[in-house]
C-alpha positions in Angstrom: 106.2 96.1 93.5 106.2 99.5 95.3 102.5 100.1 96.5 100.9 102.7 98.9 98.0 103.2 100.8 96.5 106.5 102.6 94.2 105.9 105.6 92.0 108.9 106.3 91.0 108.2 109.9 89.1 109.8 112.5 92.2 111.0 114.6 94.8 111.0 112.0 95.8 110.5 108.3 98.4 108.0 107.4 100.4 107.2 104.3 102.0 103.8 104.2 104.7 103.1 101.2 105.9 99.6 100.9 108.0 97.3 98.7 105.8 94.0 98.3 106.8 90.8 97.0 106.6 87.0 97.4 109.3 85.3 99.6 108.9 81.5 99.6 105.3 81.6 98.8 104.6 84.4 101.4 103.8 87.9 100.9 106.3 90.2 102.5 106.0 94.1 103.1 109.2 96.0 103.5 108.3 99.5 104.7 109.6 102.4 102.6 108.0 105.2 104.3 105.2 105.8 106.9 103.9 109.4 107.4 101.2 110.4 110.0 99.4 113.8 109.9 97.3 114.7 113.1 94.1 116.0 111.4 91.4 115.0 113.8 88.2 114.8 111.5 86.4 113.1 114.3 86.6 116.4 116.3 84.2 118.1 113.9 82.1 115.0 112.8 81.3 113.4 116.2 80.5 116.9 117.6 78.5 118.6 115.0 77.9 115.9 112.4 79.9 117.4 109.6 83.4 118.3 108.4 83.9 121.9 108.8 85.4 124.2 105.9 88.7 124.5 107.9 89.1 120.9 108.3 88.1 120.2 104.6 90.9 122.7 103.5 93.4 121.1 105.7 92.4 117.7 104.2 92.6 118.9 100.6 96.0 120.2 101.2 97.3 116.9 103.0 95.9 114.7 100.3 97.5 116.8 97.5 100.9 116.7 99.4 100.7 113.0 99.9 99.9 112.5 96.2 103.2 114.4 95.5 105.1 112.1 98.0 103.5 108.9 96.4 104.5 110.2 92.9 108.0 111.1 94.0 108.6 107.6 95.6 107.7 105.8 92.2 104.7 104.0 93.7 103.2 101.9 90.9 99.7 101.5 92.6 97.9 103.2 95.5 94.5 103.5 97.1 93.1 106.2 99.5 90.5 105.1 101.9 88.4 107.0 104.5 86.7 105.3 107.5 84.4 106.2 110.3 84.4 110.0 110.5 84.1 110.5 106.7 81.1 108.0 106.4 79.4 109.4 109.3 79.9 113.0 108.1 76.6 114.4 106.5 78.7 116.3 104.1 81.4 113.4 103.5 80.4 112.8 99.9 80.7 116.5 99.2 84.1 116.6 100.7 85.3 113.6 98.8 84.0 115.0 95.5 85.5 118.3 96.2 89.0 116.8 96.8 88.7 114.9 93.7 88.1 118.0 91.8 91.0 119.8 93.4 93.6 117.1 93.3 92.4 114.5 90.8 92.7 111.8 93.6 89.8 109.5 94.4 89.0 108.6 98.1 87.0 105.4 98.8 84.8 105.7 101.7 84.8 102.2 103.3 81.7 100.8 105.1 82.4 99.2 108.6 82.3 95.8 107.1 84.9 96.5 104.4 87.2 98.2 107.0 86.9 95.0 109.1 87.6 92.7 106.2 90.6 94.7 105.0 92.2 94.9 108.7 91.6 91.2 109.1 93.4 90.5 105.8 96.7 91.1 107.7 95.9 88.3 110.1 96.9 85.5 107.7 100.3 87.1 107.3 101.1 86.6 111.0 103.0 83.6 112.4 100.3 82.6 114.8 99.6 79.0 116.2 96.6 77.8 113.9 95.3 75.6 116.8 94.5 78.5 119.2 91.3 80.8 119.1 91.5 84.6 118.9 89.5 87.7 119.3 90.8 90.4 117.0 90.2 93.8 118.4 91.0 96.9 116.2 90.3 100.2 118.0 90.2 103.4 116.0 89.2 107.0 116.5 85.5 106.4 115.3 85.0 102.6 115.1 85.9 99.5 116.6 86.2 96.2 114.6 86.0 92.8 116.2 86.4 89.4 114.7 86.3 85.8 116.1 88.8 83.5 114.8 88.5 79.8 115.7 91.0 77.2 114.3 92.3 80.0 112.0 89.1 80.5 110.5 87.1 83.7 111.0 83.6 82.8 112.4 82.1 86.3 113.1 83.0 89.8 112.5 81.4 93.1 113.4 82.2 97.0 113.1 80.9 99.2 115.9 80.5 102.9 115.6 82.6 103.4 118.9 86.0 104.7 118.9 88.3 106.8 120.9 87.6 110.3 119.6 83.8 109.6 119.9 84.5 108.5 123.6 86.7 111.5 124.3 84.1 114.0 122.9 81.2 112.3 124.7 83.1 111.8 128.0 82.2 108.1 127.6 84.0 105.4 129.7 81.8 102.2 129.3 81.9 99.9 126.3 78.2 100.0 124.9 76.1 97.2 125.5 76.0 96.2 121.8 79.7 95.1 122.0 78.9 93.0 125.3 75.9 91.5 123.7 77.7 90.6 120.4 80.4 88.9 122.3 78.1 87.0 124.5 76.2 85.8 121.5 79.1 84.8 119.2 82.0 83.7 121.5 82.1 79.9 122.2 81.6 79.4 125.9 83.5 76.1 125.5 86.5 77.6 124.1 89.5 79.9 125.3 90.5 82.8 123.4 93.6 85.1 123.1 93.5 88.7 121.9 95.0 90.1 118.9 95.0 93.9 119.2 95.7 96.5 116.7 95.8 100.3 116.4 98.2 103.2 117.3 97.1 103.3 121.0 97.9 99.6 121.9 101.3 99.9 120.1 102.0 103.0 122.3 100.9 101.0 125.4 103.2 98.2 124.5 106.2 100.7 124.2 105.2 102.1 127.6 105.3 98.6 129.1 108.6 98.1 127.3 107.1 94.8 125.6 108.7 93.3 122.7 106.6 92.9 119.6 105.8 89.1 120.0 105.7 89.4 123.7 102.0 89.5 125.0 100.8 92.0 127.8 98.4 90.8 130.5 95.0 92.6 130.8 95.9 93.3 134.5 99.0 95.1 133.1 96.9 97.2 130.8 94.6 98.1 133.6 97.4 99.1 135.8 98.7 101.4 133.0 95.3 102.8 132.4 95.1 103.8 136.1 98.1 105.5 136.1 97.5 107.5 132.8 94.0 108.4 134.2 95.6 110.3 137.0 97.8 112.5 134.7 96.6 115.4 132.5 97.3 115.2 128.8 100.3 117.4 129.1 101.8 115.1 131.9 101.3 112.0 129.8 103.1 113.7 127.0 106.0 114.7 129.3 106.4 111.4 131.4 105.7 109.0 128.4 107.2 110.9 125.4 104.0 110.5 123.4 102.3 113.0 121.0 99.5 115.3 122.5 96.9 113.7 119.9 97.9 110.2 121.3 98.0 111.4 124.9 94.3 112.3 125.1 92.9 109.3 123.3 94.9 106.7 124.8 92.8 106.4 128.0 89.6 105.7 126.0 91.5 103.3 124.0 92.7 101.3 126.8 89.2 101.5 128.5 88.0 99.9 125.3 90.6 97.0 125.0 90.4 96.0 128.6 86.7 96.0 128.9 86.3 94.1 125.6 89.0 91.6 126.9 87.4 91.2 130.3 84.0 90.6 128.4 85.4 87.8 126.6 87.4 86.2 129.7 90.8 86.9 127.9 94.0 87.4 130.1 96.5 88.1 127.3 96.7 90.5 124.5 99.3 90.4 121.5 99.8 93.4 119.4 101.3 92.9 116.1 102.3 96.1 114.3 99.7 96.2 111.4 96.5 98.1 110.6 94.2 99.3 107.9 96.9 100.8 105.8 98.9 97.6 105.6 95.7 95.8 104.8 94.9 98.1 102.0 98.5 97.4 100.5 98.1 93.6 101.0 94.7 93.6 99.1 96.1 95.8 96.4 99.0 93.3 95.7 96.6 90.4 95.7 94.4 92.1 93.2 97.2 92.6 90.8 
């Protein structure tokens, strides 16, 4: 079955199309197409509290275009979801309704809890040792989702309204105390954890460090990369590491988040399987059919 998901994030909009099927009792996703459009809604929302007319116009055009791509690829079911920037915008509902009127397409604005649940839905698809304990970290442009997994069971989960675009706009480097307090309260001091990190920035960092998909990176390696990136301008990062400009500026606050969260949890190794919200939306769609 061909399914699709659109993730309207704070830093970019993504379309993910996949062929989804059961293989020996396990759900498999074969990627058909992945499209990323760098429209930074968070730039407006986290600065002025609302989506500007210009960004709304761009968003309408993008959603209409993605709708045509979805139709052309013969997708049977799809879902369009918006996250932190849209739910934080004072005119978010107005924008969603205007897009529905102009394109006929419905946008679901996810709560932080829903976003965390959908992203976590990818976890059971991974071939990870069930005997280990994990801290699941997803860093986006507007929010960060954390989940604590012990013996392959999710014990606690929380969404925090802190993300890379917010940190960039506010020139923020330190992780909010709320995250540190939450980790201190819910992590079991008698257990050791490994980190499962998701998001475009951690994937880019793994490429820079020439890590394979199932190979972990140490927090010290990430800290070394962070120091190197911090010394460069955005243009220099683009040139040296061959990354997009809209990735080159947010990767520094992202690595700040990942490393500080890992250090707060006394974690030394981080794994970065390649999945995110869009994959989770597709999985949830398939399970609901």
